[in-house]
C-alpha positions as a Markdown table, in Angstrom:
| # | Residue | x | y | z |
|---|---|---|---|---|
| 1 | Met | 32.1 | -8.9 | 21.7 |
| 2 | Val | 28.4 | -9.8 | 21.7 |
| 3 | Leu | 28.4 | -13.1 | 21.7 |
| 4 | Arg | 25.1 | -14.5 | 19.0 |
| 5 | Ser | 22.8 | -16.3 | 21.2 |
| 6 | Ser | 22.2 | -20.7 | 21.4 |
| 7 | Leu | 18.9 | -22.3 | 20.9 |
| 8 | Lys | 18.4 | -22.1 | 23.4 |
| 9 | Ser | 18.1 | -18.5 | 23.7 |
| 10 | Cys | 15.9 | -19.2 | 20.5 |
| 11 | Leu | 12.9 | -20.6 | 22.5 |
| 12 | Gln | 13.4 | -18.2 | 24.9 |
| 13 | Leu | 12.6 | -15.9 | 22.0 |
| 14 | Ser | 9.9 | -18.0 | 20.4 |
| 15 | Cys | 8.1 | -18.0 | 23.8 |
| 16 | Ile | 8.5 | -14.1 | 24.3 |
| 17 | Leu | 6.4 | -13.9 | 21.0 |
| 18 | Lys | 3.9 | -16.0 | 21.8 |
| 19 | Thr | 3.5 | -15.2 | 25.5 |
| 20 | Ser | -0.2 | -13.3 | 25.4 |
| 21 | Lys | -0.5 | -9.4 | 26.4 |
| 22 | Ala | -1.3 | -10.3 | 29.6 |
| 23 | Gly | 1.4 | -12.3 | 30.3 |
| 24 | Phe | 4.4 | -10.3 | 28.0 |
| 25 | Arg | 3.1 | -7.1 | 29.8 |
| 26 | Ser | 3.4 | -8.0 | 33.7 |
| 27 | Thr | 6.9 | -10.1 | 33.1 |
| 28 | Met | 8.7 | -8.7 | 30.1 |
| 29 | Ser | 10.7 | -6.0 | 31.0 |
| 30 | Gly | 13.8 | -3.8 | 29.7 |
| 31 | Gly | 15.2 | -4.1 | 25.8 |
| 32 | Leu | 15.9 | -7.0 | 22.8 |
| 33 | Ile | 18.3 | -7.3 | 20.9 |
| 34 | Ile | 17.9 | -9.5 | 17.2 |
| 35 | Gln | 18.9 | -10.4 | 14.1 |
| 36 | Ser | 17.4 | -12.0 | 11.0 |
| 37 | Ile | 19.9 | -15.1 | 9.8 |
| 38 | Ser | 17.9 | -13.9 | 6.2 |
| 39 | Asn | 19.5 | -11.8 | 4.0 |
| 40 | Asp | 16.3 | -11.4 | 1.7 |
| 41 | Ile | 14.8 | -8.2 | 1.5 |
| 42 | Tyr | 11.4 | -8.7 | 1.4 |
| 43 | Gln | 11.2 | -11.2 | 5.1 |
| 44 | Asn | 13.5 | -8.9 | 6.5 |
| 45 | Leu | 11.3 | -5.7 | 5.4 |
| 46 | Ala | 8.4 | -8.3 | 7.3 |
| 47 | Val | 9.9 | -9.1 | 10.4 |
| 48 | Glu | 9.7 | -5.7 | 11.2 |
| 49 | Asp | 5.7 | -5.8 | 9.8 |
| 50 | Trp | 6.3 | -8.2 | 12.5 |
| 51 | Ile | 7.3 | -7.2 | 15.5 |
| 52 | His | 5.4 | -3.3 | 15.1 |
| 53 | Asp | 1.7 | -5.5 | 14.8 |
| 54 | His | 2.6 | -8.5 | 17.2 |
| 55 | Met | 5.0 | -7.9 | 19.9 |
| 56 | Asn | 3.7 | -5.5 | 22.5 |
| 57 | Leu | 6.7 | -2.5 | 23.4 |
| 58 | Glu | 5.0 | -0.7 | 26.8 |
| 59 | Asn | 8.1 | -2.3 | 28.7 |
| 60 | Arg | 10.1 | -4.0 | 26.2 |
| 61 | Gln | 12.5 | -2.4 | 23.4 |
| 62 | Val | 14.4 | -4.1 | 21.1 |
| 63 | Leu | 16.6 | -3.4 | 18.3 |
| 64 | Phe | 17.0 | -6.2 | 15.4 |
| 65 | Leu | 20.0 | -5.8 | 13.4 |
| 66 | Trp | 20.1 | -7.2 | 9.6 |
| 67 | Arg | 21.6 | -7.3 | 5.7 |
| 68 | Asn | 20.7 | -7.7 | 2.8 |
| 69 | Ser | 21.2 | -9.2 | -0.9 |
| 70 | Pro | 21.4 | -6.0 | -3.4 |
| 71 | Ala | 18.4 | -4.4 | -3.4 |
| 72 | Val | 17.4 | -0.5 | -3.8 |
| 73 | Val | 14.4 | 0.0 | -1.0 |
| 74 | Ile | 12.1 | 2.8 | -2.1 |
| 75 | Gly | 9.9 | 4.6 | 0.3 |
| 76 | Arg | 5.9 | 3.9 | 1.4 |
| 77 | His | 4.8 | 7.4 | -0.8 |
| 78 | Gln | 7.1 | 7.3 | -3.6 |
| 79 | Asn | 7.4 | 6.9 | -6.7 |
| 80 | Pro | 10.2 | 3.5 | -8.3 |
| 81 | Trp | 10.2 | 5.4 | -11.7 |
| 82 | Gln | 11.1 | 8.3 | -11.5 |
| 83 | Glu | 13.5 | 7.2 | -8.0 |
| 84 | Cys | 15.7 | 4.1 | -9.4 |
| 85 | Asn | 16.9 | 2.1 | -13.2 |
| 86 | Leu | 14.7 | -0.4 | -13.0 |
| 87 | Arg | 16.4 | -1.6 | -16.5 |
| 88 | Leu | 19.7 | -1.5 | -14.9 |
| 89 | Met | 17.9 | -3.3 | -11.5 |
| 90 | Arg | 16.5 | -6.1 | -14.0 |
| 91 | Gln | 19.4 | -6.7 | -15.9 |
| 92 | Lys | 21.7 | -7.4 | -12.3 |
| 93 | Asn | 18.8 | -9.0 | -11.0 |
| 94 | Ile | 18.8 | -6.7 | -8.0 |
| 95 | Lys | 15.2 | -6.7 | -6.0 |
| 96 | Leu | 12.8 | -3.8 | -5.8 |
| 97 | Ala | 11.1 | -3.2 | -2.1 |
| 98 | Arg | 9.0 | -0.3 | -0.8 |
| 99 | Arg | 8.6 | -0.9 | 3.2 |
| 100 | Arg | 6.1 | 1.1 | 4.7 |
| 101 | Ser | 6.9 | 3.9 | 6.3 |
| 102 | Gly | 8.2 | 7.2 | 4.3 |
| 103 | Gly | 11.8 | 8.1 | 3.4 |
| 104 | Gly | 13.5 | 8.2 | 0.2 |
| 105 | Thr | 14.8 | 5.5 | -2.0 |
| 106 | Val | 17.9 | 3.7 | -0.6 |
| 107 | Tyr | 20.5 | 0.6 | -1.8 |
| 108 | His | 21.3 | -2.3 | 0.3 |
| 109 | Asp | 23.8 | -4.9 | -0.4 |
| 110 | Leu | 25.5 | -6.7 | 2.0 |
| 111 | Gly | 28.4 | -3.9 | 2.5 |
| 112 | Asn | 25.3 | -2.2 | 3.9 |
| 113 | Ile | 23.5 | -2.6 | 7.8 |
| 114 | Asn | 20.2 | -2.0 | 9.2 |
| 115 | Leu | 19.0 | -0.8 | 12.0 |
| 116 | Thr | 15.1 | -1.3 | 13.0 |
| 117 | Phe | 14.6 | 0.5 | 16.7 |
| 118 | Phe | 11.4 | -0.6 | 17.8 |
| 119 | Thr | 9.3 | 1.5 | 21.1 |
| 120 | Thr | 6.6 | 2.4 | 21.7 |
| 121 | Arg | 5.1 | 5.8 | 20.0 |
| 122 | Lys | 5.4 | 7.6 | 23.2 |
| 123 | Lys | 9.2 | 7.3 | 24.2 |
| 124 | Tyr | 10.0 | 7.1 | 20.6 |
| 125 | Glu | 13.3 | 8.8 | 19.5 |
| 126 | Arg | 15.3 | 8.5 | 16.1 |
| 127 | Met | 17.8 | 11.0 | 18.4 |
| 128 | Glu | 18.8 | 9.0 | 20.9 |
| 129 | Asn | 19.2 | 6.2 | 18.5 |
| 130 | Leu | 21.1 | 7.4 | 16.2 |
| 131 | Lys | 22.9 | 9.0 | 18.3 |
| 132 | Leu | 24.0 | 5.6 | 20.1 |
| 133 | Ile | 24.6 | 4.3 | 16.5 |
| 134 | Val | 27.3 | 6.7 | 16.9 |
| 135 | Lys | 29.3 | 6.6 | 20.1 |
| 136 | Ala | 29.6 | 2.8 | 19.2 |
| 137 | Leu | 31.5 | 3.8 | 16.0 |
| 138 | Lys | 33.0 | 6.0 | 18.1 |
| 139 | Ala | 34.1 | 3.2 | 21.0 |
| 140 | Leu | 34.9 | 1.7 | 18.6 |
| 141 | Arg | 36.9 | 3.9 | 16.4 |
| 142 | Pro | 38.1 | 6.6 | 18.6 |
| 143 | Gln | 39.3 | 8.5 | 15.1 |
| 144 | Leu | 35.9 | 8.6 | 13.4 |
| 145 | Asp | 34.5 | 12.3 | 12.6 |
| 146 | Val | 30.5 | 11.1 | 12.9 |
| 147 | His | 28.2 | 13.5 | 14.3 |
| 148 | Val | 24.3 | 13.3 | 13.5 |
| 149 | Thr | 22.7 | 16.7 | 11.7 |
| 150 | Asp | 19.3 | 18.1 | 11.9 |
| 151 | Arg | 17.7 | 15.7 | 9.0 |
| 152 | Tyr | 18.8 | 13.0 | 11.0 |
| 153 | Asp | 21.8 | 12.0 | 8.5 |
| 154 | Ile | 24.7 | 10.8 | 10.3 |
| 155 | Leu | 27.5 | 12.4 | 8.4 |
| 156 | Leu | 31.3 | 11.6 | 8.0 |
| 157 | Asp | 33.7 | 14.1 | 8.4 |
| 158 | Arg | 31.4 | 15.8 | 7.8 |
| 159 | Gln | 30.6 | 16.2 | 4.8 |
| 160 | Phe | 30.0 | 12.0 | 3.8 |
| 161 | Lys | 26.5 | 10.3 | 4.5 |
| 162 | Ile | 27.1 | 7.1 | 6.1 |
| 163 | Ser | 23.2 | 6.9 | 7.3 |
| 164 | Gly | 20.1 | 7.7 | 6.5 |
| 165 | Thr | 16.6 | 7.6 | 8.4 |
| 166 | Ala | 13.1 | 6.5 | 7.8 |
| 167 | Ala | 9.9 | 5.8 | 10.9 |
| 168 | Lys | 7.1 | 4.3 | 11.4 |
| 169 | Leu | 4.7 | 5.7 | 13.6 |
| 170 | Gly | 1.8 | 3.8 | 14.3 |
| 171 | Arg | -1.4 | 4.1 | 16.8 |
| 172 | Thr | 0.4 | 3.2 | 20.1 |
| 173 | Thr | 4.3 | 1.4 | 18.1 |
| 174 | Ala | 6.5 | 3.0 | 16.3 |
| 175 | Tyr | 10.7 | 2.2 | 14.9 |
| 176 | His | 13.1 | 4.0 | 13.5 |
| 177 | His | 14.9 | 2.2 | 10.9 |
| 178 | Cys | 18.5 | 3.3 | 9.4 |
| 179 | Thr | 21.3 | 2.3 | 7.9 |
| 180 | Leu | 24.7 | 2.5 | 7.8 |
| 181 | Leu | 27.2 | 2.4 | 4.8 |
| 182 | Cys | 30.5 | -0.2 | 6.7 |
| 183 | Asn | 31.8 | -1.5 | 2.5 |
| 184 | Ala | 28.6 | -1.3 | 0.4 |
| 185 | Asp | 29.7 | -1.0 | -3.9 |
| 186 | Lys | 30.0 | 1.9 | -4.6 |
| 187 | Phe | 29.6 | 2.1 | -8.1 |
| 188 | Val | 25.7 | -0.2 | -7.7 |
| 189 | Leu | 24.8 | 2.1 | -5.5 |
| 190 | Ser | 24.6 | 5.5 | -8.2 |
| 191 | Ser | 23.7 | 3.1 | -10.7 |
| 192 | Val | 21.0 | 2.3 | -9.9 |
| 193 | Leu | 19.6 | 5.7 | -7.4 |
| 194 | Lys | 20.1 | 7.1 | -11.2 |
| 195 | Thr | 16.6 | 7.4 | -13.0 |
| 196 | Pro | 17.5 | 6.8 | -16.9 |
| 197 | Tyr | 13.3 | 7.9 | -17.5 |
| 198 | Lys | 12.3 | 11.0 | -18.6 |
| 199 | Gly | 8.8 | 12.9 | -19.0 |
| 200 | Ile | 7.0 | 11.5 | -15.2 |
| 201 | Lys | 5.4 | 14.2 | -13.5 |
| 202 | Ser | 3.9 | 13.3 | -10.0 |
| 203 | Asn | 3.3 | 14.6 | -6.3 |
| 204 | Ala | 5.4 | 11.7 | -4.7 |
| 205 | Thr | 7.4 | 11.6 | -2.1 |
| 206 | Pro | 11.2 | 12.2 | -4.3 |
| 207 | Ser | 14.7 | 11.6 | -2.8 |
| 208 | Val | 17.7 | 14.3 | -1.5 |
| 209 | Pro | 20.6 | 13.3 | -3.0 |
| 210 | Ala | 23.5 | 13.3 | -1.1 |
| 211 | Ser | 27.7 | 12.3 | -1.3 |
| 212 | Val | 28.2 | 9.6 | 1.1 |
| 213 | Lys | 31.1 | 7.2 | 2.2 |
| 214 | Asn | 31.9 | 3.9 | 3.0 |
| 215 | Leu | 33.4 | 3.7 | 6.8 |
| 216 | Phe | 36.0 | 1.0 | 5.7 |
| 217 | Glu | 36.9 | 3.8 | 3.2 |
| 218 | Glu | 38.7 | 5.5 | 6.2 |
| 219 | Asp | 38.6 | 1.6 | 7.8 |
| 220 | Pro | 39.8 | -0.2 | 5.8 |
| 221 | Ser | 40.3 | -2.4 | 8.9 |
| 222 | Leu | 36.3 | -1.8 | 10.1 |
| 223 | Thr | 34.0 | -4.8 | 9.1 |
| 224 | Cys | 30.4 | -5.0 | 9.1 |
| 225 | Glu | 30.4 | -7.7 | 12.2 |
| 226 | Met | 32.2 | -5.4 | 14.7 |
| 227 | Leu | 30.0 | -2.8 | 13.6 |
| 228 | Leu | 26.8 | -4.6 | 14.2 |
| 229 | Asp | 28.8 | -5.9 | 17.4 |
| 230 | Ala | 30.1 | -2.3 | 18.9 |
| 231 | Ile | 26.3 | -1.0 | 18.1 |
| 232 | Ala | 24.5 | -4.1 | 20.2 |
| 233 | Glu | 26.9 | -3.6 | 22.8 |
| 234 | Glu | 26.2 | -0.3 | 23.2 |
| 235 | Tyr | 22.5 | -0.5 | 23.0 |
| 236 | Ala | 22.9 | -3.7 | 25.8 |
| 237 | Thr | 25.1 | -1.2 | 27.1 |
| 238 | Gln | 22.3 | 1.1 | 27.6 |
| 239 | His | 19.4 | -0.6 | 28.3 |
| 240 | Gln | 21.4 | -2.6 | 30.0 |
| 241 | Ile | 20.1 | -6.3 | 29.3 |
| 242 | Asp | 22.9 | -9.1 | 28.9 |
| 243 | His | 25.2 | -8.9 | 26.3 |
| 244 | His | 23.8 | -10.9 | 23.1 |
| 245 | Ile | 22.0 | -11.0 | 20.0 |
| 246 | Thr | 19.0 | -13.8 | 19.7 |
| 247 | Leu | 19.2 | -15.1 | 16.4 |
| 248 | Val | 15.7 | -15.3 | 14.4 |
| 249 | Asn | 15.2 | -16.9 | 10.9 |
| 250 | Pro | 12.3 | -14.7 | 9.4 |
| 251 | Ala | 10.3 | -18.7 | 7.2 |
| 252 | Asp | 10.0 | -19.5 | 10.4 |
| 253 | Glu | 6.2 | -19.9 | 11.4 |
| 254 | Ser | 6.6 | -21.7 | 14.5 |
| 255 | Val | 7.7 | -18.4 | 16.2 |
| 256 | Leu | 6.4 | -16.0 | 14.0 |
| 257 | Pro | 3.9 | -17.4 | 12.9 |
| 258 | Gly | 2.0 | -15.6 | 9.7 |
| 259 | Ile | 5.4 | -14.5 | 8.4 |
| 260 | Ser | 4.8 | -15.8 | 5.1 |
| 261 | Asn | 1.7 | -13.9 | 4.1 |
| 262 | Lys | 3.4 | -10.5 | 5.3 |
| 263 | Thr | 6.5 | -11.6 | 2.7 |
| 264 | Lys | 4.0 | -12.2 | 0.7 |
| 265 | Glu | 2.6 | -8.5 | 0.7 |
| 266 | Leu | 5.8 | -7.2 | 0.2 |
| 267 | Gln | 7.3 | -8.4 | -2.7 |
| 268 | Ala | 3.2 | -8.9 | -4.5 |
| 269 | Trp | 3.4 | -6.0 | -7.3 |
| 270 | Glu | 0.7 | -4.6 | -6.3 |
| 271 | Trp | 2.8 | -3.5 | -2.6 |
| 272 | Val | 5.6 | -2.8 | -4.6 |
| 273 | Tyr | 4.1 | -0.9 | -7.9 |
| 274 | Gly | 0.9 | -0.8 | -7.4 |
| 275 | Lys | 1.1 | 1.3 | -4.2 |
| 276 | Thr | 3.4 | 3.9 | -5.8 |
| 277 | Pro | 1.4 | 8.1 | -6.0 |
| 278 | Lys | -0.3 | 8.1 | -9.5 |
| 279 | Phe | 1.3 | 9.7 | -12.1 |
| 280 | Thr | 1.5 | 10.6 | -16.0 |
| 281 | Val | 4.5 | 11.2 | -18.2 |
| 282 | Ser | 4.5 | 13.0 | -21.5 |
| 283 | Thr | 7.9 | 12.6 | -24.5 |
| 284 | Cys | 9.0 | 12.0 | -27.8 |
| 285 | Leu | 10.7 | 8.8 | -29.1 |
| 286 | Asn | 13.8 | 9.4 | -31.7 |
| 287 | Met | 12.9 | 6.0 | -32.8 |
| 288 | Val | 15.3 | 5.5 | -35.8 |
| 289 | Tyr | 14.5 | 4.0 | -38.9 |
| 290 | Lys | 15.9 | 3.5 | -41.2 |
| 291 | Asp | 17.9 | 6.3 | -41.7 |
| 292 | Ser | 15.7 | 8.4 | -40.8 |
| 293 | Val | 14.7 | 9.7 | -37.5 |
| 294 | Ile | 10.3 | 8.8 | -36.6 |
| 295 | Asp | 8.9 | 11.2 | -33.6 |
| 296 | Val | 6.5 | 9.9 | -31.3 |
| 297 | Lys | 5.0 | 11.8 | -28.6 |
| 298 | Val | 3.3 | 10.2 | -26.3 |
| 299 | Asp | 1.3 | 10.4 | -23.4 |
| 300 | Leu | 0.4 | 8.7 | -20.8 |
| 301 | Asp | -1.4 | 8.5 | -16.9 |
| 302 | Val | -0.1 | 6.3 | -15.0 |
| 303 | Lys | -2.7 | 5.0 | -11.8 |
| 304 | His | -1.8 | 2.1 | -9.2 |
| 305 | Gly | 0.7 | 1.2 | -11.7 |
| 306 | Arg | -1.6 | 0.6 | -14.3 |
| 307 | Ile | -2.6 | 2.8 | -17.1 |
| 308 | Glu | -4.9 | 4.4 | -17.2 |
| 309 | Val | -5.1 | 6.8 | -20.1 |
| 310 | Cys | -2.6 | 6.0 | -23.3 |
| 311 | Asn | -2.1 | 8.1 | -26.7 |
| 312 | Ile | 0.5 | 7.5 | -29.1 |
| 313 | Asp | 1.0 | 10.6 | -31.6 |
| 314 | Leu | 2.5 | 8.6 | -34.5 |
| 315 | Pro | 3.3 | 9.9 | -38.8 |
| 316 | Glu | 0.6 | 9.4 | -40.2 |
| 317 | Gln | 0.8 | 5.5 | -42.3 |
| 318 | Trp | 3.3 | 5.2 | -40.3 |
| 319 | Leu | 0.9 | 2.2 | -39.0 |
| 320 | Pro | -2.3 | 1.1 | -40.3 |
| 321 | Pro | -4.4 | 3.7 | -37.7 |
| 322 | Ala | -7.2 | 0.8 | -37.1 |
| 323 | Leu | -3.4 | -0.9 | -35.8 |
| 324 | Cys | -2.5 | 1.8 | -33.5 |
| 325 | Ser | -6.2 | 2.4 | -31.8 |
| 326 | Glu | -6.3 | -1.3 | -30.8 |
| 327 | Leu | -2.6 | -1.3 | -29.9 |
| 328 | Val | -3.1 | 2.1 | -27.4 |
| 329 | Asn | -6.2 | -0.1 | -26.2 |
| 330 | Ser | -4.7 | -3.2 | -25.1 |
| 331 | Phe | -2.2 | -0.9 | -23.6 |
| 332 | Thr | -4.8 | 0.8 | -20.9 |
| 333 | Gly | -5.9 | -1.2 | -18.7 |
| 334 | Ser | -3.0 | -3.0 | -18.7 |
| 335 | Lys | 0.6 | -3.2 | -16.3 |
| 336 | Phe | 2.9 | 0.1 | -16.7 |
| 337 | Cys | 5.6 | -2.9 | -16.7 |
| 338 | Pro | 7.6 | -3.8 | -19.6 |
| 339 | Asn | 7.2 | -7.8 | -19.7 |
| 340 | Glu | 2.8 | -7.2 | -19.9 |
| 341 | Ile | 3.9 | -4.6 | -22.5 |
| 342 | Thr | 5.6 | -6.9 | -24.3 |
| 343 | Thr | 3.2 | -9.8 | -24.2 |
| 344 | Leu | 0.7 | -7.6 | -25.5 |
| 345 | Ala | 2.5 | -6.4 | -28.2 |
| 346 | Thr | 3.4 | -10.0 | -28.9 |
| 347 | Thr | 0.3 | -11.2 | -29.4 |
| 348 | Leu | -1.3 | -8.0 | -31.7 |
| 349 | Leu | 1.5 | -8.2 | -33.8 |
| 350 | Arg | 0.3 | -12.4 | -33.9 |
| 351 | Val | -3.3 | -11.5 | -35.5 |
| 352 | Cys | -2.0 | -8.8 | -37.9 |
| 353 | Pro | -1.4 | -8.6 | -41.2 |
| 354 | Gln | 2.2 | -10.6 | -42.2 |
| 355 | Asp | 4.1 | -7.9 | -43.9 |
| 356 | Asp | 7.1 | -7.5 | -42.7 |
| 357 | Glu | 8.0 | -3.7 | -43.4 |
| 358 | Met | 4.9 | -3.4 | -40.3 |
| 359 | His | 6.0 | -5.7 | -38.6 |
| 360 | Ser | 9.5 | -4.3 | -38.7 |
| 361 | Arg | 8.0 | -0.8 | -37.4 |
| 362 | Trp | 5.7 | -2.4 | -35.0 |
| 363 | Asn | 9.0 | -3.6 | -33.3 |
| 364 | Leu | 10.2 | -0.7 | -33.7 |
| 365 | Leu | 7.8 | 0.9 | -32.1 |
| 366 | Cys | 7.2 | -1.6 | -28.7 |
| 367 | Glu | 11.2 | -2.4 | -27.9 |
| 368 | Asn | 10.6 | 2.3 | -27.5 |
| 369 | Met | 7.7 | 1.9 | -25.6 |
| 370 | Thr | 9.5 | -0.6 | -23.3 |
| 371 | Arg | 12.0 | 1.5 | -22.8 |
| 372 | Leu | 10.0 | 4.0 | -21.3 |
| 373 | Met | 9.5 | 1.4 | -18.2 |
């Protein structure tokens, strides 16, 4: 079993990360295995950014191991409204993160393992990394039917996806990261990765749906810890390094200078939602009011996560034209976000004439608008 490092090893890691490029190039070689002690998605993605931006990998390869509390992670060029159920995620307090790499959307929880392989761009080889994982799984449980596909997925029993891949290729440094399903909550996974939003058109990168299965379903004796240790041991063997894992705290500025700023960038609305490629929403709201159904046509252009153009076509006289125009003007330029739209609508409502009928209609319209988000 691969042993986690002591305080001494953590101090050694600090020295490695702080070493100047010249010194690091001349004194450090081989491989390094690091594991995050955090389960926060933003902190762990920030560690990836930090290693990519700061570590000299000319003579060293790094394996970063990490696990997260419930989160949905989208690729750099994806649209979250097309990829996941944001309403359900808000209800369940499941975080949304946008990573720096491309690829599709994945669900993370503590039953899911994340692995990041860092190399120079010249040495980047995702197929070899995936074969390493398969070899580790076979060593742990020889009966497992696992193999790597041409799409860089790992399949169980020739049909169930247990690992997906994404990568970032920098000018000189590259990383390949992938997931491994051990005992993730498949019900939550399938629920949050199913969008309820209609009428969205976008050039964002779509995810490719796949049937998934946990390794735990194949062998209930398997745990995430066992899988992590097996993969780390195989990595250590192939790179001829000591069989130990160095723990890292993603909040430790003394070891990772500037890491807090990277975490804040990844948490920011401007990154998570604002980097969404431009898209349009064209839909009809079928609002039930008293004993009738009111059809409201809505057309929106959304750029950088903000409403750029807003058109709301209401039945004549259902709301005063001036009031509807004020609503449209307020929405234009605002974030495509239910909290912001609700705040704007509530503020406008306070200056409206005190008419209960009109207030009911106003609230109904605004409630339906927020459901688009």
